[in-house]
BARO-873254 format. One line per 3 residues: number of its first residue (from 1); for each residue y, z, x of N, C-alpha, C, CB. Coordinates in steps of 0.1 Angstrom, whole numbers. Glycine has a CB too. Example, Ala and Ser with C-alpha at 12.3 -4.5 7.8 and 13.67 -1.06 7.14 Angstrom:
# residues 2
1) -57:78:132:-45:78:123:-33:78:132:-45:90:113; -22:71:128:-11:71:137:0:79:129:-6:57:141 $
This chain:
# residues 333
1) -56:-235:-81:-49:-229:-69:-53:-236:-56:-52:-214:-68; -66:-241:-55:-70:-248:-43:-62:-261:-42:-85:-251:-43; -60:-268:-53:-52:-280:-53:-37:-277:-49:-52:-287:-67 $
4) -32:-266:-54:-18:-262:-51:-17:-260:-36:-14:-250:-59; -27:-253:-30:-27:-250:-16:-27:-262:-8:-39:-241:-12; -36:-272:-11:-38:-284:-3:-25:-292:-4:-49:-292:-9 $
7) -19:-293:-16:-7:-301:-17:5:-295:-10:-4:-303:-32; 6:-282:-10:17:-276:-4:16:-276:11:19:-261:-9; 3:-274:16:1:-275:31:5:-289:36:-14:-272:34 $
10) 1:-300:28:4:-313:32:20:-315:32:-3:-323:23; 26:-310:21:41:-311:20:47:-304:32:46:-305:7; 42:-293:36:48:-285:47:47:-294:60:40:-272:49 $
13) 35:-299:63:33:-307:75:41:-320:74:18:-310:77; 42:-326:62:49:-338:61:64:-337:63:46:-344:47; 69:-325:58:83:-323:59:87:-322:74:87:-311:51 $
16) 78:-315:81:81:-313:95:81:-326:103:71:-303:101; 70:-334:100:69:-347:107:80:-356:104:55:-353:104; 84:-356:91:94:-365:87:108:-363:94:96:-364:72 $
19) 110:-351:97:123:-347:103:122:-348:118:128:-334:99; 110:-350:124:109:-351:138:111:-337:144:118:-360:144; 107:-327:137:110:-313:142:100:-309:152:109:-304:130 $
22) 90:-316:155:80:-312:164:86:-310:178:69:-322:165; 96:-317:181:102:-316:195:114:-307:194:106:-330:200; 117:-302:183:130:-294:182:127:-279:187:134:-293:167 $
25) 138:-273:189:138:-258:193:135:-250:180:151:-254:199; 128:-239:182:125:-231:170:137:-225:164:115:-220:174; 146:-219:173:158:-213:167:156:-199:162:164:-222:157 $
28) 165:-195:153:164:-182:147:155:-182:134:178:-176:144; 147:-172:133:138:-171:121:139:-157:115:123:-175:126; 139:-156:102:138:-143:96:124:-142:89:149:-141:85 $
31) 118:-131:92:104:-128:88:104:-115:79:94:-127:100; 99:-116:67:99:-105:58:88:-95:61:98:-110:44; 91:-83:62:81:-72:63:81:-64:50:84:-63:76 $
34) 70:-64:43:69:-56:31:67:-42:34:58:-62:21; 68:-33:25:68:-18:28:54:-13:26:77:-11:19; 44:-20:32:30:-14:33:24:-18:46:21:-18:21 $
37) 14:-11:50:9:-12:64:4:-26:68:-2:-2:66; -4:-32:60:-9:-45:64:2:-56:65:-20:-50:53; 12:-55:56:23:-65:57:32:-62:69:31:-64:44 $
40) 33:-49:72:41:-45:84:35:-50:97:43:-30:85; 22:-49:98:16:-53:111:15:-68:112:2:-47:112; 14:-75:100:13:-90:101:27:-96:104:8:-95:87 $
43) 37:-90:99:51:-95:102:54:-92:117:61:-88:93; 49:-81:122:51:-78:136:43:-88:145:47:-63:139; 31:-91:140:23:-101:148:30:-114:148:9:-101:141 $
46) 35:-119:137:42:-132:136:54:-132:145:46:-135:122; 61:-120:146:73:-119:154:69:-121:169:80:-106:152; 58:-114:173:54:-115:187:49:-129:191:43:-105:190 $
49) 41:-135:182:36:-149:185:47:-159:185:25:-152:175; 56:-158:175:67:-168:174:77:-167:186:74:-167:161; 79:-154:190:88:-152:201:82:-156:214:93:-137:201 $
52) 70:-150:217:64:-151:230:58:-165:232:54:-141:233; 52:-170:221:45:-183:222:53:-195:220:34:-183:212; 64:-194:211:72:-206:207:87:-205:210:69:-209:193 $
55) 91:-194:216:105:-192:219:114:-191:208:109:-204:227; 110:-186:196:118:-184:185:126:-171:187:110:-183:172; 137:-169:180:145:-157:179:142:-151:165:160:-159:182 $
58) 134:-141:165:129:-136:152:136:-123:148:114:-133:153; 140:-122:136:146:-110:130:137:-106:118:161:-112:125; 133:-93:118:125:-87:107:134:-82:97:115:-76:113 $
61) 131:-86:84:138:-80:73:129:-73:64:145:-92:65; 132:-61:60:123:-52:53:126:-53:38:125:-37:57; 116:-55:30:118:-56:16:105:-54:8:123:-70:12 $
64) 104:-59:-4:93:-57:-12:90:-71:-19:94:-46:-23; 79:-72:-26:74:-85:-31:84:-92:-40:61:-83:-39; 88:-85:-50:97:-92:-60:110:-96:-54:99:-83:-72 $
67) 118:-88:-48:131:-92:-43:130:-102:-32:139:-80:-38; 119:-101:-23:118:-110:-12:114:-124:-17:107:-105:-3; 104:-126:-25:100:-139:-30:111:-145:-39:87:-138:-38 $
70) 117:-137:-47:128:-142:-55:140:-148:-47:133:-131:-65; 143:-140:-36:154:-145:-27:150:-158:-20:157:-134:-17; 137:-159:-16:133:-171:-9:134:-184:-19:118:-170:-5 $
73) 131:-182:-31:133:-193:-41:147:-196:-44:125:-189:-54; 155:-185:-46:169:-187:-51:179:-190:-40:173:-176:-59; 176:-183:-28:186:-184:-17:181:-191:-5:191:-170:-14 $
76) 168:-193:-4:162:-199:8:161:-189:20:171:-210:13; 162:-176:18:160:-166:28:152:-154:22:174:-161:34; 144:-147:30:141:-150:44:133:-163:46:134:-138:50 $
79) 131:-167:59:124:-179:61:109:-178:59:126:-183:76; 103:-167:62:88:-165:61:85:-152:54:82:-166:75; 75:-152:45:69:-140:40:55:-140:44:71:-138:24 $
82) 50:-133:54:37:-135:60:26:-131:50:35:-127:72; 29:-120:42:18:-115:33:24:-115:19:14:-101:37; 24:-127:12:29:-128:-1:18:-127:-12:36:-141:-3 $
85) 19:-117:-20:9:-115:-30:13:-124:-42:8:-99:-35; 8:-136:-42:12:-146:-52:10:-142:-66:4:-159:-49; -2:-135:-69:-5:-132:-83:3:-120:-88:-20:-129:-84 $
88) 11:-114:-80:20:-104:-85:33:-110:-91:24:-94:-74; 36:-122:-87:48:-129:-91:45:-144:-93:59:-127:-81; 35:-147:-101:30:-161:-102:41:-171:-108:18:-162:-111 $
91) 49:-166:-118:58:-176:-124:69:-180:-114:65:-169:-136; 74:-170:-106:84:-173:-96:79:-182:-85:90:-160:-90; 67:-179:-80:61:-187:-69:58:-201:-74:47:-180:-64 $
94) 52:-202:-85:49:-216:-91:62:-224:-93:42:-215:-104; 73:-217:-98:85:-224:-100:91:-228:-87:95:-215:-108; 90:-220:-77:96:-223:-64:89:-235:-58:95:-211:-55 $
97) 76:-235:-59:68:-247:-54:71:-259:-61:53:-244:-54; 72:-259:-74:74:-270:-83:88:-276:-80:72:-267:-98; 98:-267:-78:112:-272:-76:115:-275:-62:121:-261:-81 $
100) 104:-274:-53:106:-278:-39:114:-268:-31:113:-291:-38; 114:-255:-35:122:-245:-28:113:-236:-20:130:-237:-38; 100:-236:-22:91:-227:-16:78:-235:-12:87:-215:-25 $
103) 72:-232:0:60:-238:5:50:-227:7:63:-246:17; 38:-230:3:26:-221:6:20:-227:19:16:-220:-6; 22:-220:30:17:-226:43:2:-224:44:24:-219:54 $
106) -4:-214:38:-18:-211:39:-21:-197:34:-23:-212:54; -34:-194:33:-38:-181:28:-39:-171:40:-51:-182:21; -30:-160:39:-31:-150:50:-44:-142:50:-19:-140:48 $
109) -49:-140:38:-62:-133:36:-71:-143:28:-60:-120:28; -79:-151:35:-87:-160:28:-97:-154:17:-95:-168:38; -101:-141:20:-110:-135:11:-102:-127:0:-119:-125:18 $
112) -89:-128:0:-81:-123:-11:-78:-108:-10:-87:-127:-24; -68:-104:-17:-66:-90:-19:-76:-85:-29:-51:-87:-24; -84:-75:-26:-96:-71:-34:-93:-57:-40:-108:-71:-25 $
115) -95:-57:-53:-95:-44:-61:-108:-43:-68:-83:-43:-70; -112:-31:-71:-125:-29:-78:-130:-15:-77:-135:-39:-74; -143:-13:-79:-150:0:-78:-159:-1:-66:-158:3:-91 $
118) -159:10:-58:-166:10:-45:-175:22:-44:-156:10:-33; -186:21:-36:-195:32:-34:-197:32:-19:-208:30:-42; -201:44:-13:-204:44:1:-216:36:5:-206:59:6 $
121) -215:30:17:-226:21:22:-239:29:23:-223:15:35; -238:42:26:-251:50:28:-258:52:15:-248:64:34; -251:51:4:-257:51:-9:-265:38:-12:-247:54:-21 $
124) -258:27:-8:-265:14:-10:-277:13:-1:-255:3:-6; -276:18:11:-288:18:20:-299:26:15:-283:23:34; -296:37:9:-307:46:4:-312:41:-10:-302:60:2 $
127) -304:34:-17:-308:29:-30:-305:14:-32:-301:37:-42; -312:5:-25:-309:-9:-25:-310:-16:-39:-318:-16:-16; -315:-9:-49:-316:-14:-62:-303:-13:-69:-327:-7:-70 $
130) -293:-5:-64:-280:-3:-70:-271:-14:-65:-274:11:-67; -268:-24:-74:-260:-35:-70:-248:-37:-79:-268:-48:-69; -250:-33:-92:-240:-36:-102:-235:-23:-108:-245:-45:-113 $
133) -224:-24:-116:-219:-12:-123:-230:-7:-133:-206:-16:-131; -237:-16:-139:-248:-12:-148:-258:-4:-141:-254:-24:-155; -261:-8:-129:-271:0:-120:-266:14:-117:-274:-8:-108 $
136) -253:14:-114:-247:27:-111:-248:37:-123:-233:26:-107; -245:31:-135:-245:40:-147:-258:45:-151:-239:32:-158; -269:40:-145:-282:45:-148:-285:58:-140:-293:34:-145 $
139) -276:61:-130:-279:72:-121:-267:81:-119:-283:66:-107; -263:88:-130:-252:97:-129:-255:108:-118:-249:104:-142; -268:111:-116:-271:122:-107:-267:119:-92:-286:125:-108 $
142) -266:106:-90:-263:101:-76:-248:101:-73:-268:87:-73; -240:103:-84:-225:102:-83:-219:114:-90:-220:89:-88; -222:127:-85:-219:139:-92:-204:141:-95:-225:150:-85 $
145) -201:146:-107:-188:151:-110:-185:164:-103:-187:153:-126; -174:165:-95:-172:178:-88:-171:190:-96:-160:176:-79; -167:188:-109:-166:200:-118:-178:203:-127:-154:198:-127 $
148) -187:193:-128:-199:194:-136:-210:186:-130:-196:190:-151; -219:192:-122:-229:185:-115:-239:179:-124:-236:194:-106; -239:182:-137:-249:176:-147:-244:162:-151:-251:185:-159 $
151) -232:158:-147:-226:145:-151:-223:137:-138:-214:147:-160; -221:124:-140:-216:116:-130:-201:115:-131:-222:102:-130; -194:109:-121:-180:107:-122:-175:94:-116:-173:119:-114 $
154) -165:88:-123:-158:76:-118:-144:81:-114:-158:65:-129; -141:80:-102:-128:85:-97:-117:74:-99:-129:89:-82; -106:78:-104:-95:69:-107:-83:72:-99:-91:70:-122 $
157) -74:62:-98:-62:64:-91:-52:72:-99:-56:51:-87; -40:74:-93:-29:82:-100:-23:74:-112:-18:86:-90; -17:81:-121:-10:75:-132:2:66:-126:-4:85:-141 $
160) 4:54:-133:14:45:-128:9:34:-121:24:53:-120; -3:34:-116:-9:23:-109:-15:13:-119:-19:27:-98; -14:0:-116:-21:-10:-124:-36:-8:-124:-17:-24:-120 $
163) -41:-5:-112:-55:-3:-110:-61:8:-118:-59:-2:-95; -52:18:-120:-56:30:-128:-58:27:-142:-46:41:-126; -49:18:-147:-51:14:-161:-63:6:-163:-38:5:-166 $
166) -66:-4:-154:-78:-12:-155:-90:-4:-154:-77:-23:-144; -91:5:-144:-103:13:-143:-106:21:-156:-101:23:-131; -96:27:-162:-98:34:-174:-103:25:-185:-85:41:-179 $
169) -98:13:-186:-103:3:-196:-117:-2:-193:-93:-9:-196; -120:-4:-180:-134:-8:-177:-144:4:-179:-134:-13:-162; -139:16:-176:-147:28:-179:-152:28:-194:-140:41:-176 $
172) -142:24:-203:-146:23:-217:-154:11:-220:-133:23:-225; -151:0:-214:-158:-12:-217:-173:-12:-213:-151:-24:-210; -176:-5:-202:-190:-5:-197:-197:7:-203:-190:-4:-182 $
175) -191:15:-212:-198:26:-218:-201:37:-208:-210:22:-225; -193:40:-199:-196:50:-188:-197:64:-194:-185:49:-177; -189:67:-204:-189:81:-209:-203:83:-216:-178:83:-219 $
178) -207:74:-224:-220:75:-230:-232:76:-220:-223:63:-240; -230:70:-208:-240:70:-198:-240:83:-190:-238:58:-188; -231:92:-193:-231:105:-187:-221:107:-175:-244:108:-181 $
181) -210:98:-175:-200:99:-165:-187:103:-171:-198:85:-158; -179:111:-163:-166:115:-167:-156:106:-158:-163:130:-165; -144:104:-163:-134:97:-156:-124:108:-149:-126:87:-165 $
184) -124:108:-136:-117:118:-129:-103:113:-125:-125:123:-116; -93:120:-129:-79:117:-125:-76:124:-111:-69:121:-136; -75:116:-101:-73:121:-87:-59:126:-85:-77:112:-77 $
187) -50:122:-94:-36:127:-93:-26:120:-84:-37:141:-90; -31:115:-73:-22:109:-63:-31:100:-53:-14:120:-55; -23:92:-45:-30:84:-35:-38:93:-26:-21:75:-28 $
190) -31:104:-22:-38:114:-12:-50:120:-19:-28:124:-8; -49:123:-32:-61:129:-39:-73:119:-39:-57:133:-53; -69:106:-42:-80:96:-42:-86:94:-28:-74:82:-47 $
193) -78:93:-18:-84:92:-4:-92:105:-1:-72:91:6; -87:116:-5:-94:129:-2:-107:130:-8:-85:141:-6; -108:124:-20:-121:125:-27:-132:116:-20:-120:120:-42 $
196) -127:105:-14:-137:97:-6:-140:104:7:-130:83:-3; -130:109:14:-133:116:26:-143:128:24:-120:121:32; -141:135:13:-150:147:11:-164:142:8:-144:155:-1 $
199) -165:131:0:-179:126:-3:-185:122:10:-178:114:-12; -178:116:19:-184:111:32:-188:123:41:-174:103:40; -180:133:41:-183:145:49:-196:152:44:-171:155:48 $
202) -198:152:31:-210:158:25:-221:148:22:-206:165:13; -219:135:26:-229:125:24:-233:125:9:-241:127:33; -223:126:0:-226:125:-14:-222:112:-20:-218:136:-22 $
205) -228:109:-32:-224:97:-39:-210:97:-44:-234:94:-50; -204:86:-45:-190:85:-50:-188:71:-55:-179:88:-38; -182:70:-67:-178:56:-72:-164:58:-78:-188:51:-82 $
208) -156:48:-75:-142:48:-81:-134:37:-77:-136:61:-77; -122:37:-81:-112:26:-78:-107:27:-64:-100:27:-88; -107:15:-57:-100:13:-44:-97:-1:-42:-108:19:-33 $
211) -91:-5:-31:-86:-18:-29:-86:-21:-14:-72:-21:-35; -85:-34:-10:-85:-38:4:-74:-49:5:-99:-43:9; -67:-50:16:-70:-43:28:-64:-29:29:-65:-51:40 $
214) -71:-19:34:-66:-6:36:-72:1:48:-69:3:23; -64:10:54:-69:17:65:-82:26:62:-58:26:71; -82:31:50:-93:40:46:-106:32:46:-91:46:33 $
217) -106:20:42:-119:12:42:-122:7:56:-117:0:33; -113:8:65:-116:6:79:-122:18:85:-104:2:87; -120:30:80:-125:42:85:-139:46:79:-116:54:83 $
220) -139:44:66:-152:47:58:-158:34:53:-149:57:46; -170:32:56:-177:20:52:-181:21:38:-189:17:61; -174:13:29:-177:13:15:-181:-1:11:-164:17:7 $
223) -188:-2:0:-193:-15:-6:-187:-16:-20:-209:-15:-6; -181:-28:-22:-176:-31:-36:-188:-34:-45:-166:-43:-35; -187:-27:-57:-198:-29:-66:-196:-41:-75:-199:-16:-76 $
226) -206:-49:-77:-205:-61:-85:-204:-56:-100:-218:-70:-83; -195:-62:-107:-193:-58:-121:-204:-65:-130:-180:-62:-127; -211:-74:-124:-223:-80:-131:-220:-89:-143:-231:-69:-135 $
229) -207:-93:-145:-203:-102:-156:-194:-112:-150:-197:-94:-167; -193:-124:-156:-183:-134:-152:-169:-130:-155:-186:-148:-158; -159:-134:-147:-145:-131:-150:-140:-139:-162:-137:-133:-138 $
232) -132:-132:-170:-126:-138:-182:-111:-136:-181:-132:-133:-195; -103:-146:-176:-89:-143:-174:-81:-140:-187:-83:-156:-168; -85:-147:-198:-78:-144:-210:-81:-130:-215:-82:-154:-221 $
235) -93:-125:-214:-97:-112:-218:-90:-101:-209:-112:-110:-218; -89:-105:-196:-83:-96:-187:-69:-93:-191:-84:-102:-172; -62:-104:-194:-48:-103:-198:-46:-96:-211:-41:-116:-198 $
238) -55:-99:-221:-54:-94:-234:-56:-79:-235:-64:-100:-243; -66:-74:-227:-70:-60:-230:-73:-52:-217:-82:-60:-238; -79:-58:-207:-83:-50:-195:-72:-44:-188:-91:-58:-186 $
241) -60:-50:-189:-48:-45:-182:-38:-38:-191:-41:-57:-175; -42:-36:-203:-33:-30:-213:-39:-16:-217:-32:-39:-226; -31:-6:-214:-36:8:-215:-40:12:-229:-25:17:-210 $
244) -33:7:-239:-36:12:-253:-44:2:-261:-23:14:-260; -50:-8:-254:-59:-18:-261:-72:-11:-264:-62:-30:-252; -76:-11:-277:-87:-2:-282:-101:-8:-279:-85:0:-296 $
247) -102:-21:-276:-115:-27:-275:-117:-35:-262:-118:-35:-287; -116:-29:-251:-118:-37:-238:-133:-41:-237:-114:-28:-226; -134:-53:-231:-147:-59:-229:-151:-58:-214:-148:-73:-234 $
250) -164:-57:-210:-167:-58:-196:-162:-71:-190:-183:-57:-195; -157:-69:-178:-150:-81:-171:-151:-79:-156:-136:-82:-175; -149:-90:-149:-149:-89:-134:-135:-88:-129:-157:-101:-128 $
253) -132:-80:-119:-119:-78:-114:-115:-91:-105:-118:-65:-105; -105:-98:-109:-101:-110:-101:-95:-106:-88:-91:-119:-109; -97:-115:-78:-91:-113:-65:-76:-118:-66:-98:-120:-54 $
256) -67:-111:-58:-54:-116:-57:-52:-125:-46:-44:-104:-56; -45:-136:-48:-42:-146:-37:-31:-140:-28:-38:-160:-43; -34:-139:-15:-24:-134:-6:-21:-145:4:-29:-121:2 $
259) -9:-151:3:-6:-163:10:7:-161:19:-3:-175:1; 8:-170:29:20:-170:38:30:-180:31:16:-175:52; 41:-175:27:51:-182:20:63:-186:29:57:-175:8 $
262) 67:-198:28:78:-203:37:89:-209:28:73:-214:47; 101:-205:31:113:-211:24:114:-225:28:126:-203:26; 117:-234:19:118:-249:22:128:-253:33:121:-256:9 $
265) 139:-247:33:148:-250:44:142:-248:58:161:-242:43; 135:-237:60:128:-235:73:116:-245:74:123:-220:74; 109:-247:64:98:-257:64:103:-270:69:91:-258:51 $
268) 115:-274:65:120:-287:69:125:-288:84:132:-290:60; 128:-276:89:133:-277:103:123:-271:113:146:-270:104; 113:-265:109:103:-258:118:96:-268:127:93:-250:110 $
271) 95:-265:140:87:-273:149:73:-274:144:87:-267:163; 67:-285:147:53:-288:142:43:-277:147:48:-301:147; 45:-272:159:36:-262:164:37:-249:156:39:-260:179 $
274) 49:-246:152:51:-234:144:45:-235:130:66:-231:142; 47:-247:124:41:-249:111:25:-249:112:45:-263:105; 20:-255:123:6:-254:125:1:-240:126:2:-262:137 $
277) 8:-232:133:4:-218:134:4:-211:121:14:-210:144; 14:-212:113:15:-205:100:4:-210:91:29:-208:94; 0:-223:92:-11:-228:83:-24:-222:88:-11:-243:84 $
280) -26:-220:101:-39:-216:106:-41:-200:106:-41:-221:120; -30:-193:107:-30:-179:109:-36:-172:96:-16:-173:112; -48:-167:98:-55:-160:87:-65:-150:92:-62:-170:77 $
283) -66:-138:86:-76:-129:90:-83:-123:78:-70:-118:99; -94:-117:80:-103:-111:69:-98:-97:66:-117:-112:73; -102:-93:54:-100:-79:50:-107:-69:60:-105:-76:36 $
286) -119:-72:65:-126:-64:74:-118:-62:87:-140:-69:77; -112:-73:92:-104:-72:104:-92:-64:102:-100:-86:108; -85:-66:91:-72:-58:88:-76:-43:85:-65:-64:76 $
289) -86:-41:78:-90:-27:76:-92:-19:89:-103:-26:67; -99:-25:98:-102:-18:111:-90:-17:119:-113:-26:119; -81:-27:119:-68:-26:126:-60:-14:120:-61:-39:126 $
292) -59:-14:107:-51:-3:101:-57:11:103:-49:-6:86; -70:12:103:-76:24:106:-72:29:120:-92:23:105; -72:19:130:-68:23:144:-54:27:144:-70:11:153 $
295) -45:20:136:-31:24:136:-29:38:130:-23:13:128; -36:41:120:-35:54:113:-40:65:123:-43:54:100; -51:63:129:-56:73:139:-47:75:150:-70:69:144 $
298) -40:64:155:-31:65:166:-16:66:163:-33:53:175; -13:68:150:0:69:145:9:57:150:7:82:149; 3:46:150:10:34:155:18:27:145:-1:24:161 $
301) 29:21:149:38:13:140:33:-1:140:53:14:144; 39:-10:133:35:-24:132:35:-31:145:43:-32:122; 45:-29:153:46:-36:166:34:-32:175:59:-34:173 $
304) 32:-19:176:21:-14:184:7:-19:179:21:2:184; 6:-19:166:-7:-24:160:-9:-39:163:-7:-22:145; 2:-47:163:1:-61:166:-2:-63:180:15:-68:163 $
307) 3:-55:190:0:-57:204:-15:-53:206:9:-48:212; -19:-43:199:-34:-39:200:-43:-50:195:-36:-26:192; -39:-56:184:-47:-67:179:-48:-79:189:-41:-72:165 $
310) -36:-82:194:-36:-93:204:-44:-90:216:-21:-96:208; -44:-78:221:-52:-74:233:-67:-74:230:-47:-61:238; -71:-71:218:-85:-69:215:-91:-81:208:-86:-57:206 $
313) -84:-91:203:-89:-101:195:-85:-115:199:-85:-99:180; -85:-118:212:-81:-131:217:-90:-142:212:-81:-131:232; -102:-139:209:-111:-149:204:-107:-154:190:-126:-144:203 $
316) -100:-146:183:-95:-150:169:-81:-156:170:-95:-138:160; -71:-149:176:-58:-155:175:-55:-167:183:-48:-144:179; -63:-169:194:-61:-181:202:-64:-194:194:-69:-180:214 $
319) -72:-192:183:-75:-204:175:-64:-208:166:-88:-201:166; -54:-199:164:-43:-201:156:-31:-209:163:-37:-188:150; -31:-208:176:-19:-213:184:-23:-224:193:-13:-201:192 $
322) -14:-231:199:-16:-241:208:-21:-235:222:-4:-250:211; -28:-242:230:-32:-236:243:-20:-232:251:-40:-247:251; -9:-239:251:3:-235:259:9:-222:253:14:-246:258 $
325) 9:-221:240:14:-208:234:5:-197:238:16:-210:219; -8:-199:237:-18:-188:240:-15:-183:254:-32:-193:239; -13:-192:264:-11:-187:278:2:-179:279:-10:-199:287 $
328) 13:-183:272:25:-176:272:24:-162:266:36:-184:265; 16:-161:255:14:-148:248:6:-139:257:7:-150:235; -5:-144:263:-13:-136:272:-5:-131:284:-25:-144:277 $
331) 4:-140:289:13:-135:301:22:-124:296:21:-147:306; 27:-126:284:37:-115:279:30:-102:277:43:-120:266; 17:-102:273:10:-90:271:7:-82:284:-3:-93:264 $
């Protein structure tokens, strides 16, 4: 994947230079906004920066991963998908890159989309010896089952989620039931969030499935537990992600690549300054978590969240843009 990123970034820059687009006007640009909070605020951020910093005319199009990326490959629209979860549609993305219809400008989340099992930081602080899932399973008393205090509990997501299937398989693979843990079905996203909030309010131990970037992890400080084993991609595909597979093995949860995707027609005509911005624009899960927590607390939409980010994080975003664009954006704020 690193080789793919390097080659596609070079292709992106090369295409721009070859057409002399550096001196061209930005023109109209369509930016995809996926239907979740982190993607919404990132698309709004791109809109503000491209409009205020580079004079683009930006239209936001709302969609989801599969139809958006498929359309970019097959039809060349929209122009930009700021938060493309590549590993959710690897065949389409790879085909688009190989056929010269799609460009990976850079990684929007360099630390990747993260899924796994998490515990509160205050538990880690009180018990620094707990670092891996195996360590957790030695202490069911620290992670009490809400229905049976004599047992520990691993909290799972609702039915229908891929992460719920994987958690159930890893629960079996690591022998959590034999270690004195039950697998708790939280029933819904709200139920899962509520179980974490309740644990925090009572300063109790909690372990279960969650992911980043999310507003909840910006509000509650959680630590991802190390699975303590090397990742095995073949085993992951064979059994860890298959609900009825009878013999799952311990495995590490792979990170999802989250990249900025650009349709080739726009890559060919984009001004160099715009292509440079899209290649450099990246933020961490911690940054996005905190921003989304602020948005949730203030009932803010993507545009309001983007303006808040620009106002509070000039030390970060000014590294993404040219000095001239930075001054224009600051003036617009």
